[in-house]
N, C-alpha and C positions, 0 to 999 in steps of 0.2 A: 316798746325801745325795739330798733328795727335789729336785722340781724346784718351787719356789714362784714361784706368780704369771706363770702363762704369757699374751701376750701378743700380739695377733697378726690377721690380714685376710683369712686364707683363703690368702697366697700366703707373706708370712713367719707365723715363730714364734719368738717370742723366748720365754726365760724364764730365771728364777732361780733362785738356788738359796739355802739356809739362812741365809747370811750377807748375801741380793738381790744379789749380784755373779751377773753376766750367765753364763750359759755356756754355750746352745741359742742358736740362729742357723738357721734352716734356710729356705731359698728355692733352687729358686722355687716349691717346696710343701712342705705343711706333714709333716716328717718325711723329705721328701729335696730336698735334700739337707744334710746337715749341716755349718756353714764353723768348726766351733767342735773339733769332737770332742770335747767337750765340756771345753776345758779354761778356766779362768779368764780373763772380761775382771778385772783389778784395778783399783779405784776409790782414790787414795791422797789425803791432805792434809798438804799442808805448812804448819806454823804457828807463830808466836813459834819459831821456829828449829829446829823439832821435826818428823817427818814419821814418820807413819805410815800403814798400810794399814789399810782398815776389815776388820774381822772380828773377833775375839772380846773384845778390849777395848772395841770399842764396845758401846755401847747401841743395841738395835736394835726397832723395831716395823717390822711386814708388812703389810700387807693394799690392799687397791683403793678409788679414791675410791667409793662408794656408787653400786649400777647399772650401772657403766660397765670396761671391759677398759684402765681407767689407774691404773697404782699407786700408792702412798701410803704409800713408806715414811722411815721418821725415820733418821737416824744421829744419838745424839749422845755428844758426849764431847772433851776436848780446851776445853774452855768454847765451844763451836761445837751447832749444831743444824741439821743443813743435810736440806731435805724433798728428796724426791726423786717427784719422778713421771715416769713411765716412758710412752710408748704407741705402737702401732704406727699410722700414719693409718690411717683404716676406709678409703680409698680407694686411696692412692698408698701405694707400696711404700718408703715413709722410718720409720724406726724414731726417735723422737726421746728426749731428757730433759731436763725441768725440775729446776734444782736451785736450791733457796731457801740458800741462808746465812745463818744468824741469829749474828751476834759475842753471846756471853752474858754476856761483860763488860762492865764501865765500863772498858773504853778502847778506841782504834781499833789495829784489828788487820789484818797485812797477810798473806793466805790464798792459798795455790796450790792449785788442785782437778789433779790427775794421772786423767786415763782411760788408759787400757790397751786395746791394739784386739790379743787375743793369736788372730789367725783361722789356720786351716787350712783355706782354699778346697777345695771338693769332700771336703773328709771326709782330708784331709791336709794337712803346710807344703814338700812338695816343689814347687819352682819358683813359688811365689808373692814377687809384687814388692808392698813399702810404698814410695810415692813421695811428696814435695810438690809441689804444682799451684801456682806463686804466681798461675799466673790472676786466680785464684778463692780462693787463699790454702789452697787445702785439702790433704787428705790423702787417697791412694788405695790400696786393697789392690784387688789384680787377682791374674786367672789364667784364662785361654781367656775364656769366652764368661760370668766372674760379677766384678761390679765393685761394691766399697763406697767410696763417697766419705763420709770425713767433716767436720765441719762444726763452727765454736760461733759462737756470739751471747754475747757478755760485752763490758761497757762502753760501751753503746751503739751496738756495731759486728757484723759480721760477717767474722768468718776468724781462725785459728789463728797464731798470735804463737811459741809454744813449744810445741816439737815434738823430737822424735828416730823416727829409723828404726832398725833394726839385727837382729840375728842374732839366736836363738833356737834351744834344744836340741841346741844342740852340746857337744862338749867341754870348750869353754873358756868359751863363754859360754851363758848360762842366760836371757836375755831381756833386752830394751831395758827390760824395766820399772827395772828395779835403777837405772837411769841417776835416775830420779826420786827415789830417796833423800835426793839430798843437797839437793833443792827449784831443780835447775839440769838443765836439756836440751841433749842437743850439739846440736842441729841438725841432727845429718845428715841428708841429706835424699832418700838411695833408699840403699833394699838390698835384695837378692834371693838366694830359695833359700826355708828356712826363718828367716821374720822376724816382726815382732813391732813395733805404735809406740806410742808414750804420745803425750800433746797435754797439753799444761800451760795452765789459767785463773786468771790471777792476778789477783784482789782486793781491794779494800780496804773493809774494812769499819769503819763507826763504831760506838760506844761503843751497846751494844742495840739495834742497827741491824741491817737486811737486805740483801742483794743478790741478786738474779736471774742465774740465765746460762743456756743453752742446749748442747746439743748436738747434734747430732745422724747419723746412716746414710742416703744414697740408698744404694737397692741397684736392681741392674739388669743386663744383658749385655752392656752398651760404653759407652764413655765420654760417647758423647753421649746417651746417655739419664738416668745417673744426673748430668750436670751440667746437664742442665732440669729436674730432679728436685729441685737444690742450688738452683737458681735460681728454684722455686714457694716453695721455702722464705723464700728472700728475698724475693720477693715479696710472701708472705702474712704472713711472718713465726707464728714457731712457735708464740709463743701463741693466733693465732687456729688451727692445727690439733690446740693442745689443747682450745679449745673446740668446735669442730668434732666431732672426735673423741668427746668427751664425751657432747655431744647427744644426736650418731649410738645410743650403744651405751645410754644412758636411755631413749631413744625404743623403740629393740630390747626391750630386756627387758621393757621392761611395756605391746607392742603387746597382750596377752590382757587382755581383763577379770576376770580372774579374781581370785577372792575370797580373799584371804590371810589374812582375820582370825579363822579359825577356828584358824589355828596361832601355835604359840608365833615370837616372834620368831626366834630362833636355825632356825626350822625354817625360813620362811618368805624369812629372809636367805639360807639355804644354797640354796634350791632355785631363786631366782634365779641366785645364783652358782654353782651348778652349770648353769644354760643359758647362761651366758657361756662357762663355760669348756671345755663341749662346745662353743662356738664354735669355740673358737684351735686346736680338734685336727680342724675339717671342712676341707679343700679345698676353694676355689672348683670344681674341676673335679668334685666330688661325695666322692670320697673320703672316708673319718671313719678315723681315725688313733687304733689301741689307744693308745698312750702318747708320750710323745717324752721319755728320760728315758737320757742316754748312760753313767750310771752301769751301768746292768744289764749292758752291754759284759763287763763285768767279772768278771760271771757267767758267762754261756756264749756269750763273744764272738759278738752277738748283740744285737739293738736287739728293742724292741717296735714299731718308729716302721713298720707296717705296717697293710692295712687286711684285719681277719677280714671272711667277711660275715655270721658271727653276730654278733659285735661292735656291726659297723655297721647290721643289719638291728634290733636293740635298741636302739640309741640315735635312730637315724632314726625308731624307734615312739615313743621317749620324745617327739621333737620334732614328733611327729605329735598324739600326747596335748596339746602344749603348745599348738600352732597354728601351728607354724613350718613351712612349704613347702618349707624348707631341706633339708627329705628328698629334695626331686623330684632335683635333682639326683646323688644319692645313688642312688637307682634307677634312673636311667638309667646311670649309670655298672657299674652292677651288670651291665644290660645290655649294655654294651660289652666286658666282661672274662668274661661267662658262656663257656665251653666249651662247641661245639657240638654238644654229646649232652645237653645240657644242664645240669651239675653246673657248682657251685665246688670248685676245689682251693684248698689247705690255706689261702694267704694270699696279698696282693697287696701290690707297692709301691705308696706314694702316688699314682705316674702311672699302674698301672695293670698293670704287667707281673708276671710271676709272680716268686713273692719265694722265701725260700729256704724250707727243707722238712726235715725228719726222718722226713717220712714215706714209706715202701717204694710203689715199684709192683711188687714181687715180692716173695710169700712162701711159704716151703718149693716155691721154685722153680714157681711159676704166679702170671699175671699177674696182680694187683690195683688196684683203684682207691682213691691213694693220699687218698681224702675223708673229710669230719667231714659224713654227709649233713648233720646238724642247719643247719650253712650256707644249704646249697641252701633246705628247708623255710623256715627262719624266713624269709629274704628274702621270699619267696609271702605268708606269715602277715603279714609288716608290713604289707606292700602293699597287700592286702585292709584290715585296718587304717586304713592312709593313706584308699582311695579312701570308707571307709564315713566317715571326716570331713571331707572336704573334696569328694567326689563330684566331683571332675576328671574326665569321663568322657572326653574327649578328650586325657590324658594316656595315661588307663591305655591307650588305646588304639594309643595310638605303644608302647605294652610290651610289647600282647597277643601278639604274634607271637614277635617279637624275646626275651621272656624269662615270659611266665607260661608258655604253651603250652608251651615248649621244658622249662623246670621242670617242668610238670605230666607228661608221658609220664616223664622223665628217673624222677621220685619212683615211678609203676606201676610202670616195667618195674625199679626197683632193690628186686625182692622177693624171699622165696621161699616161692615156688609153694606148697611145703607147710604152712608155716605160716600163711603171711600177713603173715609178719614183714618189715621192712625185712633186708636183707642187711646182712651185717658192715661196720660203719665204725669209723674213729676216735672218742674221745671225746671230750667238750667241753672238757675238762682236756689233752686233746692228750697221754695219758700211757699207754691200753691201746685195746681193739679187742675189738670184740664188738659184739654186739648190745643197746646203753644206752636205760635208760627212759628217760634224757632227749629221747635220739633220736629214738627213736619218736613218744613225746609229739609231739616239734616235726615230725615227718612225717607224722601226722595231722592237725596245723593248717593245715599247709600245701597238702594234700590238700583240704582242706575248704575253703581262700582259694580253690585253683586250680578246685574246682568252681562255686564261688561266679561265679567271674571268668565261667568258660568257660559257664554258663546265663546268664550276664549277655551276653554275647555273641549267647546264642540257638543255642548247641550243647546241646542240651536231651539226648540220650542219652548223651553224651561226658562231659557235669557227671554225669548219674546215675551212668554205670561209677565214674569219680571217687571219688564220694560211697559209693558202695559197696566198693569198693578201702578208704576210709580207714574205715570200719562193720567191716571186716572184721578191718583191724588191728586198732582198740579191740578186738574181743572175742579176738585174741589175746592182748592186754598183761593179760587176767584169766587165757588159760590157762597161758602161758607166764613171765610176769615177777610175779605175784603170788605170794608167797609166805603159806601159808598158815597156818602153823606160826606164822611170825614177823608176822605179820598185816601186812605192809605190802610194800611190793613192792621188790624187786633192783635194786642198782643195774646190773647188767648178766648178760646170758648169753652163752654159744657153746654152740655145736653143733659137737660133736668127729665126728672121722670117723665111728666107730664106732658112732654110732647116739646119745649120751650128751650129756647138757646137763651142762656147767659152768656152778654157778649163783656169781657174785659177789656175796656178800648184804650188801657194807660197807653204811654208812648215810653217804648221800650228800646233800649241802644241793641239786644237783643234782636231785634227785625231784620240789623244786616244778613242775615240765614237767607232770606227771601233770596239773596244773588251771591252771596258767598259758597254753597253746596249746590248751585246750578237751576234750581228751580225755576230763573226768570232772570233773564238778561239784566244787566245793572242800569241799561239804555231803557227798558220799561216803564212807560208813563209812572204804572203804579209804584216801582221802585222805588223812583225819584221822587215822587208824592210823599212818600214815607220817610226815606232819609233824610229831604230837606224841612219835613218835620220835627225826625230826630234832634239834627243839628240844632234845628231853632230853639227847640223846650228845654233840651238837655243840656245843652252848652253849660261850661261853670267853670269859672278860672282858667281859662282858653282851653281846657279839656270836657268830655264828654262825659257826663255820667253815667248808672244803668238804669233809671228809670225815674219819673215824676214821683217827687216826694220817698225818694229811699232814705229811709230812716236809719242803715245801720254805718254804724260808725258816723253820724251824720254830726257835724261838730258846730255849722252854721246855720245859714237861712237856708242856702244852696244846699242841695245833692252834692256830694264827694265827686270829684272826675274820679274813673279808674282811669287806667292802661291801657287795658285792652278793649273799653269802649271808645276810647281816643283812637284807636287802632285800626278797627271796624271802620269808623269814619273816614280815615286816611284809604283803608282799602277802596273805601268807594270813591272817592275821590279819583282814585288811580286807576279806578276800572272806567271813569270817565274821562281819563284824561286831563284831569281836572291839577296838571301835577305842584303845581306853584303850591296850590290850598294842599297837597298832600305833603308835602315836603316841610311847608309851617308847622305841621301835626306833628312829624318825627321831630323837628329839631325841638319843639316845646316839649316832646316827650325826655328828650337829650338836656334838656334844661333843669328838667324835674327832676330827675335822679340824682342819687348820692354823688357823693364827690370818687365812691369807688364807681359808679354807674350802677347800682343796686335797684331796683326797678319795686314798687313794693305793689301792692295790690290799689290802693285808692292814696289818696292826697288832701287835705287841707286845701278847700278854694281859694284860702285867703294868702295864706305861710307857705304853701306848700310842703307841710310835714309828713313825713309817709303816713300812711294808716291802717290799720288791721296789720298781716305778715309781710316781712320784706327779709329776702325778695320774696317773687309770688312767678313762681314758673312760666304759669301759661303767661304772662307780662312781659318776660322777655321772647317767649313761642312766638305771643304776635308784633312783638318787632322787628324777628326777622324774618316772619311771613311778610309784612309790610315792606321793608327793605327790599328783599327778594323780589315782590310785585313791581315796586317802584324801581328797579333797575331793569326789570325785563321789560317795565312800560317803554323805559324811555331808549333802550336798544331798539325792539322794535318799530318807537314813530320815526328815528332818526333811520332806520332802513328806507320809511318808505318816502 
């Protein structure tokens, strides 16, 4: 189930499901820790002695307020129209919900809204406490150093009148939310263990009129912290927090004077939405998270809530192109997590610890580095692009020794002296090991970036040595990776012990890397032959799939189209001035986004349903890159 409508501030991430019900709540880092375990926070309505939970029986529309990270959701049913605006304050750790309840009937009605809070603090339900605090008429969920204070504003006053706390997920008790179904709550003031809570908000709504109420959750590490945040909401008023958050995001997403008038409205809309969605997945400490969708746990018992240096580098690159210096924190983060020998391992937690991995440290009884070398290379490549845009020399100087030179030294050392190719590593899809065309292309780009930096800092002989290493690697690509018979590049080769070379000739969308990082021109016949075959063989449902016969989440005879792969082809068209074809793909992506603008990892080729995680930050970063390249090409073409 996709995670629609993500909102956040770099410390908190909240996301909702297809019914616009809260399913993800992360704090103090985006992607770490999950305090819901993916379980639903129900939303119920009692009216005319009838109770219902928001779900399939309600008509639901979901989007955001324009140019913001404030949701705009409408639930309609039972003669009611309930507009909900959810947001996380851009500065303080407070999640707020505004609810505007309109009575569509020509008679007065008594209405009760029920908000359920199904916390699993620290990702599990053991040892939680839910309690009513009379001194500020609030509910508190807490465990250890995590506190969640819940309060409401309705009927012109702050404070909770109707509530219940209780047990859940036991043999005899499924959850306190059941207490709401008769429209009355037990007022049980405390529960511990596996617990949840419900808050009721009574409203009297006149015929064809509306009433407004608010709820909020103040988040912190102790009672005094959340109490202070609750007092802040009371002083400011939740409506003022809404206004300031709206203003902040409108200014943020429109900071660039980029002329979007050359684009169809749906493309420019998704471009700006992609910027905002990317921001929700970026921690204030600098880590850029791949995706935050707890449902994927049930596929492999792990999540995408990690930072892959590859994904992060490409997303940071997209933000640099768009003019956002947010990327600086990412590069600083990379310098902190870099291994002492100058490489990145598989992936990292949002706070920077080494994350789970399936890449082994030993193969055939011999030690090996369990790395994807492109991850190290692409951080360098992206950082050079960052410098060419911002010319922030003081910032680059701070990274020169701890990051740039260390990575450069590693990339130069991690080569086969006989072939001049990188040594074997794992591929970007994390499925196979060998010498990948994509990886070699990324390493070429990383080495060229490193040589540029090193020359910039006056070490000309070292810069030339690295540049020569990159050129020899480029020549080795012609010799070992280009398949003369097929007139395209191989996906991968493996050098065997007996001296033979095993060739993996599978057509893979990642072959776009041969031009993307500067190894070849997009006009090179070898590139064009390769990309034409990628387009011919991997077209699926209007987009482009990962590789031939890709089994991952496959639903139908054809492999699923991925948004990033489709956008790689758009980049190729742009590089070759085939702008109509590129715009067609940009429009296709916009047509297959969710109504909120969220892009999944991949979609069903027949019905367009999102598959795997949603949103995938990489998908949105790739859209930003393609749009930026398109507009740059349009501008340069017009000048000519």
